[in-house]
C-alpha positions, 0 to 999 in steps of 0.5 A: 086456218092458213097453211103456213107450211106451204108458204114456207116451202115456196120460200125454200124453193126460191132459195134452192140452188141460189143461196142468198143471191139478190134474185133469191132474196127479191123472190122471197120478199115478193112471196112473203111481203117481208122487206128484202133487208129483213130477208137478208137478216134472217137468211144470214143467220142460218148457215145452210142458207148463207153458206150452201155447199159441202161441209166437214165436221169440226166437232170434238169427236171428229177432230179426235178421229182426224177431222182436220186432215179430212177438211184439208183433203176436201179443201184441196178439191174445192170449197168446203165449209168447216162447221161446228157439228154434223150429228154423226159423232159415232161415224167420225170423221164425216162430211156432207155433200150435195143436199146435205147427204153424207159424203164421207163417214164411217160405218153406223155406230153400235146399238144395244141388242134387241131386247123387248124389255127396253123402253125404246129398243132401237134394235126392235121393230115398230108396231104399225097398228099404233097400240099405245094410241088406241090405249090412250083413247080408251084411257082418256087424256087425264088418265094418260097424264096421270100415268106419265106422272106416275112414271117420273118421266123427265125430259130427255132433251137436256133440262130433265123437266118432268114431262107430265107438267108440260102436258097438263099445262097445255091441256088445261089452257082454255084457248081452243087452238093449240100445237104440239112441236117435236124438237128434233133439232139435235145439235149438241156435239157428242149427241146423236140419239134422236137421229137413231130413233128417227131412223130406226123407230120412226113410228114410235115417235109419230105415235107419241106425237099423236098421243100428245095431240089427242091428250092436249087437244092440239090441232096440228103437230110440227116436227122440226128436224135438223137440216143436216138430217135429210135421211131422218126426215125421209124415214119419218115421212115414209113411216107416216105414209104407211097410214094409221095416223090420218086423224092428225095433221103433221107438218115437217119443218127443216132446220137450216143450221143453227144450234141455238134452235134446239132451245125451245123458244128459239125453235118457235121463232125459227118456225115462225120465219125469224132468226132463231133467238131465244125469247124471254120467259115467262110467258112459257110456250105452254101458255104462249108458244107457236103463233102465240098459242099454247104449245107442247114441246118435247124432244124425240127421246122424251116422246119415244118413251111415252108408248111403253109407259102407256102400254106397260105402266108408269110404275114399270118405267119408274122401276127400270132406272138405276138412280132415276126413272126409266131407261136412257139412250146414252150416246158414246163417242171418242176414244172407245172401241164401238161408238154408238147409242146404248139404252141403259138404266138411267143412272148407269156409270161411265164404266158400264156404258163403255163396257156396252161400247166395247171398252176404252181405246188407250188409257182414259183420262177424261170424259164429257158426260152430256156434250159440250155443255157439260164440260169435262170430268176426270176418270175418278168419277167413272163409277158415278151415276150418269143421271141428272142429280148426281152429275149436278152435284159434281158441277156438271150435267147429264144434258142430252147424254152425249158422252165423249171419252178422252184418253191421255193423248189429248191436251185438255187445253186444246179440248177446251178450245175446240169446245169454245170455238163451237159456242162462239160460232153458235151463239145467236148474238142476242145478248152481250154476255154470251156474244162477247163472253164466248169470243173472249173465252176462245181468245184467251184459250188461243193465247194460252195455247200459243204462249203457254202462259197461264196468265192468259186465263186469269179472267176465265172464272169471272167471264164464266160467272158473268155469262151464267148470270147475264145470258138469256138462255142456256147456251151462254150459261154453259159456254165457258164450262169446258174451259172452267172444268178442264182447268179445275180437274186438269190444272197440269194441262194449263201450266198450273200444278195443284 
């Protein structure tokens, strides 16, 4: 089979240090046989290629911690790109220097204490003998999937889709060529849990990928790691070099700065060398995914749960949750004493999570339970379960559990605008409801913050409806949520009294 990864590396080498220069584009076209115009079209889609160089985070958690001041300081020294999010919310504010390595950052965030009873146990140590893989081989593929079904494991990437359904679907496909893809393109503002798994428990993730390949009969494993995470890629490669997984073919793909590639079909498009634009579904990736072949795609945390489920049983995992199965890695940032990643029973409340993170800073006002996509909620819900079902009942979602706490020093209209800027920047532009709607939401918030006139926001609800109903993927469906939910729960911040 063609080694597509090697050609990709040659293309990246041609771009290194040149960005999208005419010479670089000509060299890439020569290597690939793709017209220069198409090379330009793809290259300009990815910010790490189109705008190489130092970057400073403008995500909500970084802005709360002084991100604007850091940006101004760095800009005084030379060119620096203000970017949507760098996945370091617990270390805010942050910037990246050469080769996308951290330049300015606080100390690493906290994690739960070492506890062998936890499923992922970030403070624990990997087992280089890969015992769960050995057990999977002994059990057989069908028994492994049965155990996943018994565990109730839901996808931890945001959608909460039952993991066993994907695994069983790919295993059942008659096509002999299949692939496993790990979605490690963690880009939701407020979310950095997958980063910590890759850094602290890389072999746990690699073992799960090997199990997935064995169970589904896949011939190659692709790991798509966010481009701003070079240390995480290094950790995975170092763990793989220790041996024990030689029966499996691992291929690493580095993202190039496009949040939309966290959507599974956009990620597949990116691996295949195109703009990361979501595909219409069906067909689903389990039927026609990477290179048109059946593909199993899970995110990092979902995979990291698999070894424990096999070694200690699905029933145990099921019972660990408070309201839904298993434990969950919750990211915590914003106005708290110890930002970090804490593993708690799925369904723990905000108050329980913040207690693990050292308590609130100031008087808490609001929180975002699942990153920018989940909007904001009032502190009256601080004792509600942080799970898939309960949050949906409150018009929000758990998503990837990127919890950001906001105290009463912030203006919620400003918070909505910060999030609106993110969605406008990260829209792939493929569908009009998202492309146009994200811009209109941001412009409306700009006008309101400049004038204080709430009439500037009179069409937000209609915009949100059109974006939800007409967008191809989840980005457009939730892009207006920060504005909608902030107005719903904090009308006094928008010049409107309840």
